[in-house]
MIDO-737249 format. One record per atom (N, C-alpha, C): residue in three letters; z, x, y; atom name. Coordinates in nm, 2 decimals, always signed. Example, Ala and Ser with C-alpha at 12.3 -4.5 7.8 and 13.67 -1.06 7.14 Angstrom:
<nodes>
<node aa="ALA" w="+0.78" u="+1.32" v="-0.57" at="N"/>
<node aa="ALA" w="+0.78" u="+1.23" v="-0.45" at="CA"/>
<node aa="ALA" w="+0.78" u="+1.32" v="-0.33" at="C"/>
<node aa="SER" w="+0.71" u="+1.28" v="-0.22" at="N"/>
<node aa="SER" w="+0.71" u="+1.37" v="-0.11" at="CA"/>
<node aa="SER" w="+0.79" u="+1.29" v="+0.00" at="C"/>
</nodes>
This chain:
<nodes>
<node aa="MET" w="+5.94" u="-1.16" v="+5.10" at="N"/>
<node aa="MET" w="+6.00" u="-1.03" v="+5.07" at="CA"/>
<node aa="MET" w="+5.94" u="-0.92" v="+5.17" at="C"/>
<node aa="ALA" w="+6.02" u="-0.85" v="+5.24" at="N"/>
<node aa="ALA" w="+5.97" u="-0.75" v="+5.33" at="CA"/>
<node aa="ALA" w="+5.94" u="-0.62" v="+5.26" at="C"/>
<node aa="THR" w="+5.83" u="-0.56" v="+5.31" at="N"/>
<node aa="THR" w="+5.79" u="-0.43" v="+5.26" at="CA"/>
<node aa="THR" w="+5.83" u="-0.32" v="+5.35" at="C"/>
<node aa="THR" w="+5.89" u="-0.22" v="+5.30" at="N"/>
<node aa="THR" w="+5.93" u="-0.11" v="+5.39" at="CA"/>
<node aa="THR" w="+5.84" u="+0.01" v="+5.37" at="C"/>
<node aa="VAL" w="+5.82" u="+0.09" v="+5.47" at="N"/>
<node aa="VAL" w="+5.75" u="+0.21" v="+5.46" at="CA"/>
<node aa="VAL" w="+5.84" u="+0.33" v="+5.44" at="C"/>
<node aa="ASP" w="+5.82" u="+0.41" v="+5.34" at="N"/>
<node aa="ASP" w="+5.91" u="+0.52" v="+5.31" at="CA"/>
<node aa="ASP" w="+5.83" u="+0.65" v="+5.33" at="C"/>
<node aa="SER" w="+5.89" u="+0.76" v="+5.28" at="N"/>
<node aa="SER" w="+5.82" u="+0.89" v="+5.30" at="CA"/>
<node aa="SER" w="+5.71" u="+0.92" v="+5.20" at="C"/>
<node aa="ARG" w="+5.69" u="+0.83" v="+5.10" at="N"/>
<node aa="ARG" w="+5.59" u="+0.85" v="+5.00" at="CA"/>
<node aa="ARG" w="+5.45" u="+0.85" v="+5.07" at="C"/>
<node aa="ARG" w="+5.37" u="+0.94" v="+5.02" at="N"/>
<node aa="ARG" w="+5.23" u="+0.95" v="+5.07" at="CA"/>
<node aa="ARG" w="+5.13" u="+0.90" v="+4.97" at="C"/>
<node aa="GLU" w="+5.18" u="+0.84" v="+4.86" at="N"/>
<node aa="GLU" w="+5.08" u="+0.79" v="+4.76" at="CA"/>
<node aa="GLU" w="+5.15" u="+0.69" v="+4.68" at="C"/>
<node aa="THR" w="+5.08" u="+0.58" v="+4.65" at="N"/>
<node aa="THR" w="+5.12" u="+0.47" v="+4.56" at="CA"/>
<node aa="THR" w="+5.02" u="+0.46" v="+4.45" at="C"/>
<node aa="VAL" w="+5.03" u="+0.36" v="+4.37" at="N"/>
<node aa="VAL" w="+4.93" u="+0.34" v="+4.27" at="CA"/>
<node aa="VAL" w="+4.79" u="+0.32" v="+4.32" at="C"/>
<node aa="SER" w="+4.77" u="+0.25" v="+4.43" at="N"/>
<node aa="SER" w="+4.64" u="+0.22" v="+4.49" at="CA"/>
<node aa="SER" w="+4.62" u="+0.27" v="+4.63" at="C"/>
<node aa="LEU" w="+4.71" u="+0.34" v="+4.69" at="N"/>
<node aa="LEU" w="+4.69" u="+0.39" v="+4.82" at="CA"/>
<node aa="LEU" w="+4.73" u="+0.54" v="+4.83" at="C"/>
<node aa="ILE" w="+4.67" u="+0.61" v="+4.92" at="N"/>
<node aa="ILE" w="+4.70" u="+0.76" v="+4.94" at="CA"/>
<node aa="ILE" w="+4.69" u="+0.79" v="+5.09" at="C"/>
<node aa="GLY" w="+4.78" u="+0.87" v="+5.14" at="N"/>
<node aa="GLY" w="+4.79" u="+0.91" v="+5.28" at="CA"/>
<node aa="GLY" w="+4.67" u="+1.01" v="+5.31" at="C"/>
<node aa="SER" w="+4.62" u="+0.99" v="+5.43" at="N"/>
<node aa="SER" w="+4.50" u="+1.08" v="+5.46" at="CA"/>
<node aa="SER" w="+4.54" u="+1.22" v="+5.46" at="C"/>
<node aa="ASP" w="+4.67" u="+1.26" v="+5.49" at="N"/>
<node aa="ASP" w="+4.71" u="+1.40" v="+5.49" at="CA"/>
<node aa="ASP" w="+4.71" u="+1.45" v="+5.35" at="C"/>
<node aa="LYS" w="+4.72" u="+1.37" v="+5.25" at="N"/>
<node aa="LYS" w="+4.72" u="+1.41" v="+5.11" at="CA"/>
<node aa="LYS" w="+4.57" u="+1.43" v="+5.07" at="C"/>
<node aa="VAL" w="+4.48" u="+1.36" v="+5.12" at="N"/>
<node aa="VAL" w="+4.34" u="+1.37" v="+5.09" at="CA"/>
<node aa="VAL" w="+4.28" u="+1.50" v="+5.15" at="C"/>
<node aa="GLU" w="+4.32" u="+1.52" v="+5.27" at="N"/>
<node aa="GLU" w="+4.26" u="+1.64" v="+5.34" at="CA"/>
<node aa="GLU" w="+4.31" u="+1.77" v="+5.27" at="C"/>
<node aa="GLY" w="+4.22" u="+1.85" v="+5.24" at="N"/>
<node aa="GLY" w="+4.25" u="+1.98" v="+5.17" at="CA"/>
<node aa="GLY" w="+4.22" u="+1.97" v="+5.02" at="C"/>
<node aa="THR" w="+4.19" u="+1.85" v="+4.97" at="N"/>
<node aa="THR" w="+4.17" u="+1.83" v="+4.83" at="CA"/>
<node aa="THR" w="+4.03" u="+1.89" v="+4.79" at="C"/>
<node aa="ALA" w="+4.02" u="+1.95" v="+4.68" at="N"/>
<node aa="ALA" w="+3.90" u="+2.01" v="+4.63" at="CA"/>
<node aa="ALA" w="+3.80" u="+1.91" v="+4.60" at="C"/>
<node aa="VAL" w="+3.67" u="+1.95" v="+4.62" at="N"/>
<node aa="VAL" w="+3.55" u="+1.87" v="+4.59" at="CA"/>
<node aa="VAL" w="+3.47" u="+1.95" v="+4.49" at="C"/>
<node aa="TYR" w="+3.44" u="+1.88" v="+4.38" at="N"/>
<node aa="TYR" w="+3.36" u="+1.94" v="+4.27" at="CA"/>
<node aa="TYR" w="+3.23" u="+1.88" v="+4.26" at="C"/>
<node aa="GLY" w="+3.13" u="+1.96" v="+4.23" at="N"/>
<node aa="GLY" w="+2.99" u="+1.92" v="+4.21" at="CA"/>
<node aa="GLY" w="+2.97" u="+1.86" v="+4.07" at="C"/>
<node aa="ALA" w="+2.84" u="+1.82" v="+4.05" at="N"/>
<node aa="ALA" w="+2.80" u="+1.76" v="+3.92" at="CA"/>
<node aa="ALA" w="+2.82" u="+1.86" v="+3.81" at="C"/>
<node aa="ASP" w="+2.82" u="+1.99" v="+3.84" at="N"/>
<node aa="ASP" w="+2.83" u="+2.09" v="+3.74" at="CA"/>
<node aa="ASP" w="+2.98" u="+2.14" v="+3.72" at="C"/>
<node aa="ASP" w="+3.08" u="+2.06" v="+3.77" at="N"/>
<node aa="ASP" w="+3.22" u="+2.09" v="+3.76" at="CA"/>
<node aa="ASP" w="+3.26" u="+2.21" v="+3.84" at="C"/>
<node aa="GLN" w="+3.18" u="+2.27" v="+3.92" at="N"/>
<node aa="GLN" w="+3.21" u="+2.38" v="+4.00" at="CA"/>
<node aa="GLN" w="+3.27" u="+2.33" v="+4.14" at="C"/>
<node aa="LYS" w="+3.37" u="+2.40" v="+4.19" at="N"/>
<node aa="LYS" w="+3.42" u="+2.36" v="+4.32" at="CA"/>
<node aa="LYS" w="+3.32" u="+2.40" v="+4.42" at="C"/>
<node aa="ILE" w="+3.29" u="+2.30" v="+4.51" at="N"/>
<node aa="ILE" w="+3.19" u="+2.32" v="+4.61" at="CA"/>
<node aa="ILE" w="+3.25" u="+2.32" v="+4.75" at="C"/>
<node aa="GLY" w="+3.37" u="+2.27" v="+4.76" at="N"/>
<node aa="GLY" w="+3.43" u="+2.27" v="+4.90" at="CA"/>
<node aa="GLY" w="+3.56" u="+2.19" v="+4.90" at="C"/>
<node aa="THR" w="+3.61" u="+2.15" v="+5.02" at="N"/>
<node aa="THR" w="+3.73" u="+2.08" v="+5.03" at="CA"/>
<node aa="THR" w="+3.71" u="+1.97" v="+5.13" at="C"/>
<node aa="VAL" w="+3.79" u="+1.86" v="+5.12" at="N"/>
<node aa="VAL" w="+3.78" u="+1.76" v="+5.22" at="CA"/>
<node aa="VAL" w="+3.86" u="+1.81" v="+5.34" at="C"/>
<node aa="GLN" w="+3.79" u="+1.81" v="+5.46" at="N"/>
<node aa="GLN" w="+3.85" u="+1.85" v="+5.58" at="CA"/>
<node aa="GLN" w="+3.92" u="+1.73" v="+5.65" at="C"/>
<node aa="ARG" w="+3.85" u="+1.62" v="+5.65" at="N"/>
<node aa="ARG" w="+3.90" u="+1.50" v="+5.71" at="CA"/>
<node aa="ARG" w="+3.83" u="+1.38" v="+5.66" at="C"/>
<node aa="VAL" w="+3.89" u="+1.26" v="+5.68" at="N"/>
<node aa="VAL" w="+3.82" u="+1.14" v="+5.65" at="CA"/>
<node aa="VAL" w="+3.80" u="+1.06" v="+5.78" at="C"/>
<node aa="MET" w="+3.69" u="+1.00" v="+5.79" at="N"/>
<node aa="MET" w="+3.65" u="+0.92" v="+5.91" at="CA"/>
<node aa="MET" w="+3.65" u="+0.77" v="+5.88" at="C"/>
<node aa="LEU" w="+3.72" u="+0.70" v="+5.96" at="N"/>
<node aa="LEU" w="+3.74" u="+0.56" v="+5.95" at="CA"/>
<node aa="LEU" w="+3.65" u="+0.48" v="+6.04" at="C"/>
<node aa="ASP" w="+3.61" u="+0.37" v="+5.99" at="N"/>
<node aa="ASP" w="+3.53" u="+0.27" v="+6.07" at="CA"/>
<node aa="ASP" w="+3.64" u="+0.20" v="+6.16" at="C"/>
<node aa="LYS" w="+3.62" u="+0.20" v="+6.29" at="N"/>
<node aa="LYS" w="+3.72" u="+0.14" v="+6.38" at="CA"/>
<node aa="LYS" w="+3.73" u="-0.01" v="+6.36" at="C"/>
<node aa="VAL" w="+3.63" u="-0.08" v="+6.33" at="N"/>
<node aa="VAL" w="+3.63" u="-0.22" v="+6.32" at="CA"/>
<node aa="VAL" w="+3.69" u="-0.27" v="+6.19" at="C"/>
<node aa="SER" w="+3.64" u="-0.21" v="+6.08" at="N"/>
<node aa="SER" w="+3.68" u="-0.26" v="+5.94" at="CA"/>
<node aa="SER" w="+3.81" u="-0.19" v="+5.90" at="C"/>
<node aa="GLY" w="+3.83" u="-0.07" v="+5.95" at="N"/>
<node aa="GLY" w="+3.94" u="+0.01" v="+5.90" at="CA"/>
<node aa="GLY" w="+3.92" u="+0.08" v="+5.77" at="C"/>
<node aa="LYS" w="+3.80" u="+0.07" v="+5.72" at="N"/>
<node aa="LYS" w="+3.77" u="+0.13" v="+5.59" at="CA"/>
<node aa="LYS" w="+3.72" u="+0.28" v="+5.61" at="C"/>
<node aa="VAL" w="+3.74" u="+0.36" v="+5.51" at="N"/>
<node aa="VAL" w="+3.69" u="+0.50" v="+5.52" at="CA"/>
<node aa="VAL" w="+3.54" u="+0.49" v="+5.51" at="C"/>
<node aa="ALA" w="+3.47" u="+0.55" v="+5.61" at="N"/>
<node aa="ALA" w="+3.33" u="+0.56" v="+5.61" at="CA"/>
<node aa="ALA" w="+3.27" u="+0.68" v="+5.54" at="C"/>
<node aa="TYR" w="+3.33" u="+0.80" v="+5.57" at="N"/>
<node aa="TYR" w="+3.29" u="+0.92" v="+5.50" at="CA"/>
<node aa="TYR" w="+3.39" u="+1.02" v="+5.51" at="C"/>
<node aa="ALA" w="+3.37" u="+1.13" v="+5.43" at="N"/>
<node aa="ALA" w="+3.46" u="+1.25" v="+5.43" at="CA"/>
<node aa="ALA" w="+3.38" u="+1.36" v="+5.48" at="C"/>
<node aa="VAL" w="+3.44" u="+1.44" v="+5.56" at="N"/>
<node aa="VAL" w="+3.38" u="+1.57" v="+5.61" at="CA"/>
<node aa="VAL" w="+3.42" u="+1.68" v="+5.51" at="C"/>
<node aa="VAL" w="+3.32" u="+1.73" v="+5.44" at="N"/>
<node aa="VAL" w="+3.35" u="+1.83" v="+5.34" at="CA"/>
<node aa="VAL" w="+3.31" u="+1.97" v="+5.39" at="C"/>
<node aa="SER" w="+3.39" u="+2.07" v="+5.37" at="N"/>
<node aa="SER" w="+3.36" u="+2.20" v="+5.41" at="CA"/>
<node aa="SER" w="+3.30" u="+2.28" v="+5.29" at="C"/>
<node aa="PHE" w="+3.20" u="+2.36" v="+5.31" at="N"/>
<node aa="PHE" w="+3.13" u="+2.44" v="+5.21" at="CA"/>
<node aa="PHE" w="+3.14" u="+2.58" v="+5.25" at="C"/>
<node aa="GLY" w="+3.17" u="+2.67" v="+5.16" at="N"/>
<node aa="GLY" w="+3.16" u="+2.81" v="+5.18" at="CA"/>
<node aa="GLY" w="+3.26" u="+2.87" v="+5.27" at="C"/>
<node aa="GLY" w="+3.23" u="+2.98" v="+5.33" at="N"/>
<node aa="GLY" w="+3.32" u="+3.05" v="+5.43" at="CA"/>
<node aa="GLY" w="+3.42" u="+3.13" v="+5.35" at="C"/>
<node aa="PHE" w="+3.50" u="+3.20" v="+5.43" at="N"/>
<node aa="PHE" w="+3.61" u="+3.28" v="+5.38" at="CA"/>
<node aa="PHE" w="+3.73" u="+3.28" v="+5.48" at="C"/>
<node aa="LEU" w="+3.84" u="+3.23" v="+5.43" at="N"/>
<node aa="LEU" w="+3.96" u="+3.22" v="+5.51" at="CA"/>
<node aa="LEU" w="+3.94" u="+3.13" v="+5.64" at="C"/>
<node aa="GLY" w="+3.86" u="+3.03" v="+5.62" at="N"/>
<node aa="GLY" w="+3.83" u="+2.93" v="+5.73" at="CA"/>
<node aa="GLY" w="+3.73" u="+2.98" v="+5.82" at="C"/>
<node aa="MET" w="+3.66" u="+3.09" v="+5.80" at="N"/>
<node aa="MET" w="+3.55" u="+3.14" v="+5.89" at="CA"/>
<node aa="MET" w="+3.42" u="+3.13" v="+5.82" at="C"/>
<node aa="GLY" w="+3.32" u="+3.08" v="+5.89" at="N"/>
<node aa="GLY" w="+3.18" u="+3.07" v="+5.84" at="CA"/>
<node aa="GLY" w="+3.16" u="+2.95" v="+5.75" at="C"/>
<node aa="GLU" w="+3.25" u="+2.85" v="+5.76" at="N"/>
<node aa="GLU" w="+3.23" u="+2.73" v="+5.68" at="CA"/>
<node aa="GLU" w="+3.12" u="+2.64" v="+5.74" at="C"/>
<node aa="ASP" w="+3.05" u="+2.57" v="+5.65" at="N"/>
<node aa="ASP" w="+2.96" u="+2.47" v="+5.70" at="CA"/>
<node aa="ASP" w="+3.03" u="+2.33" v="+5.67" at="C"/>
<node aa="TYR" w="+3.00" u="+2.23" v="+5.75" at="N"/>
<node aa="TYR" w="+3.06" u="+2.10" v="+5.73" at="CA"/>
<node aa="TYR" w="+2.95" u="+2.00" v="+5.71" at="C"/>
<node aa="TYR" w="+2.98" u="+1.91" v="+5.62" at="N"/>
<node aa="TYR" w="+2.88" u="+1.81" v="+5.58" at="CA"/>
<node aa="TYR" w="+2.95" u="+1.67" v="+5.57" at="C"/>
<node aa="PRO" w="+2.90" u="+1.57" v="+5.64" at="N"/>
<node aa="PRO" w="+2.96" u="+1.44" v="+5.62" at="CA"/>
<node aa="PRO" w="+2.91" u="+1.37" v="+5.49" at="C"/>
<node aa="MET" w="+2.99" u="+1.33" v="+5.40" at="N"/>
<node aa="MET" w="+2.96" u="+1.27" v="+5.27" at="CA"/>
<node aa="MET" w="+3.01" u="+1.13" v="+5.27" at="C"/>
<node aa="PRO" w="+2.92" u="+1.03" v="+5.24" at="N"/>
<node aa="PRO" w="+2.97" u="+0.89" v="+5.23" at="CA"/>
<node aa="PRO" w="+3.08" u="+0.88" v="+5.13" at="C"/>
<node aa="TRP" w="+3.19" u="+0.81" v="+5.18" at="N"/>
<node aa="TRP" w="+3.31" u="+0.80" v="+5.10" at="CA"/>
<node aa="TRP" w="+3.28" u="+0.74" v="+4.96" at="C"/>
<node aa="PRO" w="+3.20" u="+0.64" v="+4.94" at="N"/>
<node aa="PRO" w="+3.17" u="+0.59" v="+4.80" at="CA"/>
<node aa="PRO" w="+3.11" u="+0.70" v="+4.71" at="C"/>
<node aa="ASN" w="+3.06" u="+0.81" v="+4.76" at="N"/>
<node aa="ASN" w="+3.00" u="+0.91" v="+4.68" at="CA"/>
<node aa="ASN" w="+3.11" u="+1.00" v="+4.61" at="C"/>
<node aa="LEU" w="+3.23" u="+1.00" v="+4.66" at="N"/>
<node aa="LEU" w="+3.34" u="+1.08" v="+4.61" at="CA"/>
<node aa="LEU" w="+3.42" u="+0.99" v="+4.51" at="C"/>
<node aa="LYS" w="+3.43" u="+1.04" v="+4.39" at="N"/>
<node aa="LYS" w="+3.51" u="+0.98" v="+4.29" at="CA"/>
<node aa="LYS" w="+3.62" u="+1.07" v="+4.24" at="C"/>
<node aa="TYR" w="+3.75" u="+1.03" v="+4.25" at="N"/>
<node aa="TYR" w="+3.86" u="+1.11" v="+4.21" at="CA"/>
<node aa="TYR" w="+3.86" u="+1.14" v="+4.06" at="C"/>
<node aa="ASP" w="+3.87" u="+1.26" v="+4.02" at="N"/>
<node aa="ASP" w="+3.87" u="+1.30" v="+3.88" at="CA"/>
<node aa="ASP" w="+4.01" u="+1.36" v="+3.85" at="C"/>
<node aa="THR" w="+4.09" u="+1.29" v="+3.77" at="N"/>
<node aa="THR" w="+4.22" u="+1.33" v="+3.74" at="CA"/>
<node aa="THR" w="+4.22" u="+1.46" v="+3.66" at="C"/>
<node aa="ASP" w="+4.12" u="+1.49" v="+3.58" at="N"/>
<node aa="ASP" w="+4.12" u="+1.61" v="+3.50" at="CA"/>
<node aa="ASP" w="+4.10" u="+1.73" v="+3.59" at="C"/>
<node aa="LEU" w="+4.01" u="+1.72" v="+3.69" at="N"/>
<node aa="LEU" w="+3.99" u="+1.83" v="+3.78" at="CA"/>
<node aa="LEU" w="+4.09" u="+1.83" v="+3.89" at="C"/>
<node aa="GLY" w="+4.16" u="+1.72" v="+3.92" at="N"/>
<node aa="GLY" w="+4.26" u="+1.72" v="+4.03" at="CA"/>
<node aa="GLY" w="+4.19" u="+1.72" v="+4.17" at="C"/>
<node aa="GLY" w="+4.07" u="+1.67" v="+4.17" at="N"/>
<node aa="GLY" w="+3.99" u="+1.66" v="+4.30" at="CA"/>
<node aa="GLY" w="+3.88" u="+1.56" v="+4.29" at="C"/>
<node aa="TYR" w="+3.80" u="+1.56" v="+4.39" at="N"/>
<node aa="TYR" w="+3.70" u="+1.46" v="+4.40" at="CA"/>
<node aa="TYR" w="+3.57" u="+1.52" v="+4.34" at="C"/>
<node aa="ARG" w="+3.50" u="+1.43" v="+4.27" at="N"/>
<node aa="ARG" w="+3.37" u="+1.47" v="+4.21" at="CA"/>
<node aa="ARG" w="+3.26" u="+1.40" v="+4.29" at="C"/>
<node aa="VAL" w="+3.15" u="+1.48" v="+4.31" at="N"/>
<node aa="VAL" w="+3.03" u="+1.42" v="+4.37" at="CA"/>
<node aa="VAL" w="+2.91" u="+1.45" v="+4.28" at="C"/>
<node aa="GLY" w="+2.80" u="+1.38" v="+4.30" at="N"/>
<node aa="GLY" w="+2.69" u="+1.39" v="+4.21" at="CA"/>
<node aa="GLY" w="+2.59" u="+1.49" v="+4.25" at="C"/>
<node aa="ILE" w="+2.63" u="+1.60" v="+4.33" at="N"/>
<node aa="ILE" w="+2.54" u="+1.70" v="+4.37" at="CA"/>
<node aa="ILE" w="+2.60" u="+1.84" v="+4.33" at="C"/>
<node aa="THR" w="+2.53" u="+1.94" v="+4.34" at="N"/>
<node aa="THR" w="+2.58" u="+2.08" v="+4.32" at="CA"/>
<node aa="THR" w="+2.60" u="+2.14" v="+4.46" at="C"/>
<node aa="GLU" w="+2.66" u="+2.25" v="+4.47" at="N"/>
<node aa="GLU" w="+2.68" u="+2.32" v="+4.60" at="CA"/>
<node aa="GLU" w="+2.54" u="+2.35" v="+4.67" at="C"/>
<node aa="ALA" w="+2.45" u="+2.39" v="+4.59" at="N"/>
<node aa="ALA" w="+2.31" u="+2.43" v="+4.64" at="CA"/>
<node aa="ALA" w="+2.24" u="+2.30" v="+4.70" at="C"/>
<node aa="GLN" w="+2.26" u="+2.19" v="+4.63" at="N"/>
<node aa="GLN" w="+2.20" u="+2.07" v="+4.68" at="CA"/>
<node aa="GLN" w="+2.27" u="+2.01" v="+4.81" at="C"/>
<node aa="GLY" w="+2.40" u="+2.03" v="+4.82" at="N"/>
<node aa="GLY" w="+2.48" u="+1.97" v="+4.93" at="CA"/>
<node aa="GLY" w="+2.49" u="+2.06" v="+5.05" at="C"/>
<node aa="ARG" w="+2.48" u="+2.19" v="+5.03" at="N"/>
<node aa="ARG" w="+2.50" u="+2.29" v="+5.14" at="CA"/>
<node aa="ARG" w="+2.38" u="+2.27" v="+5.24" at="C"/>
<node aa="PRO" w="+2.42" u="+2.26" v="+5.37" at="N"/>
<node aa="PRO" w="+2.31" u="+2.25" v="+5.47" at="CA"/>
<node aa="PRO" w="+2.22" u="+2.38" v="+5.47" at="C"/>
<node aa="GLN" w="+2.09" u="+2.36" v="+5.47" at="N"/>
<node aa="GLN" w="+2.00" u="+2.47" v="+5.46" at="CA"/>
<node aa="GLN" w="+1.96" u="+2.52" v="+5.60" at="C"/>
<node aa="VAL" w="+1.97" u="+2.65" v="+5.63" at="N"/>
<node aa="VAL" w="+1.92" u="+2.70" v="+5.76" at="CA"/>
<node aa="VAL" w="+1.77" u="+2.72" v="+5.75" at="C"/>
<node aa="GLN" w="+1.70" u="+2.67" v="+5.85" at="N"/>
<node aa="GLN" w="+1.56" u="+2.69" v="+5.85" at="CA"/>
<node aa="GLN" w="+1.52" u="+2.82" v="+5.92" at="C"/>
<node aa="SER" w="+1.43" u="+2.89" v="+5.85" at="N"/>
<node aa="SER" w="+1.38" u="+3.02" v="+5.91" at="CA"/>
<node aa="SER" w="+1.29" u="+2.99" v="+6.03" at="C"/>
<node aa="GLN" w="+1.30" u="+3.07" v="+6.13" at="N"/>
<node aa="GLN" w="+1.22" u="+3.05" v="+6.25" at="CA"/>
<node aa="GLN" w="+1.11" u="+3.16" v="+6.26" at="C"/>
<node aa="HIS" w="+1.02" u="+3.17" v="+6.16" at="N"/>
<node aa="HIS" w="+0.92" u="+3.27" v="+6.16" at="CA"/>
<node aa="HIS" w="+0.79" u="+3.22" v="+6.21" at="C"/>
</nodes>
């Protein structure tokens, strides 16, 4: 039986990368900490290696980006986004003072 590709971007077990990008990411405290900007694939295995998550900023300016291992993101249907085991303060890259 032949399988055809249609315009759906999601099935029971698969989701299109364009549908993942822009999805909210929530911390361990259920607070939104950012969004998925892109997913990075391993060239050899074809598996998702990590997601680039954006933190902070306003209207796309001043955002910080952090690569998060894909297995650390768990989709939460109640939140409608991915949950990670850290809070924004724990995940946000820290700027070191140069004093």
